[in-house]
C-alpha positions, 0 to 999 in steps of 0.5 A, a space after each residue: 595386356 591392351 592392345 588396340 584390337 583388345 579395345 576394338 573387340 569383345 569376348 564371347 561371353 559379353 556377347 551371348 549366353 553359351 550353354 552346353 548341349 544336352 549330354 545323353 547318357 544311353 542311345 537316344 531312342 527315336 520317337 515320332 511323336 518326340 521331341 526334335 534333335 539337333 544333333 553334329 550329324 544333322 550339320 550339313 558341309 555347307 552349315 545347314 541343317 535340314 529341320 525334316 529331316 531332324 530326328 525326334 526323339 524320348 527324353 523326359 522333361 528337358 531342361 529349357 537350356 538346352 532347348 533351340 529356336 529361331 534366334 539361337 545359335 548352334 555351335 560345332 564344339 568337336 570335328 575339325 570344322 568347329 563352325 557357328 549356324 544361326 537358326 532360322 524361322 523354320 525352327 516353329 518348335 522347340 528342338 533340343 540340342 545334344 553334346 557337344 553342340 554349343 548353344 549360344 543366345 545373342 544378347 540382342 541389344 548386342 548381336 544378332 544371330 545372323 551376325 554372330 554365326 557369321 563372324 566366328 566362320 570368319 578367318 579372323 576367329 577361325 585362328 583363335 578357335 584352331 589355337 585353343 581346340 584341343 586333343 590329338 584323336 578328336 579335335 575340341 573347342 572347349 567352353 572356357 575357350 569360346 567363351 574367351 574368343 574375341 570378335 568385332 562388334 559393330 552397332 547392330 544396324 552394321 551387323 544387320 547390312 552385313 549379313 543382308 550382303 552375306 546372303 546375297 554374296 551366297 544367293 550369287 555364287 549358288 547362281 553362278 555354279 548353277 549357271 555353270 551345270 548347265 552351261 557344261 550340260 548343254 556343252 556336252 549335249 551338243 559335243 554329242 549331237 555333234 558326236 553323233 552326225 561325224 559318226 554318221 557321216 564316217 558310217 556313210 562315207 565307209 559304206 560307199 
């Protein structure tokens, strides 16, 4: 049925190419001179990826479709937190995305990587993901469901402005948290000094 919501959104498959990650048939062996591998475990609680901590592994002649670089988006298809992460400029050499990660390659004429990741992580898209996820012991998001995920796609300039505002808001949150921690540490320092002074006065009073 053609609804107003459908007319104002587009399926994800029309905005980007969606590719499953490389499926390792055996345990990936570390190799100092190998290729960096982006695995499920490398994605932090806030969706961050520490590039320097990515393990290097030996994979002979990996297909180009599995390789990711700055401008691509990776999506966690397994587990409770099915979030998307836009790869930033620090990915200055190819890395390989390992299944169950999906690789999303934005159509640059339609959508930016930052906006693509941002909109997938919003409650509206997450509710759709909850509805398509399957599995009892291990939750999985199937590729067909991700293809059909509907997102709003404003013009590119609006996308850039929205994600810039989101970055500023995230930076403000980090600064406020850091400030709150410093205030708490200062308060504890003052209280500790007060406790020592009061304790010393009490000892002197009792000694009289």
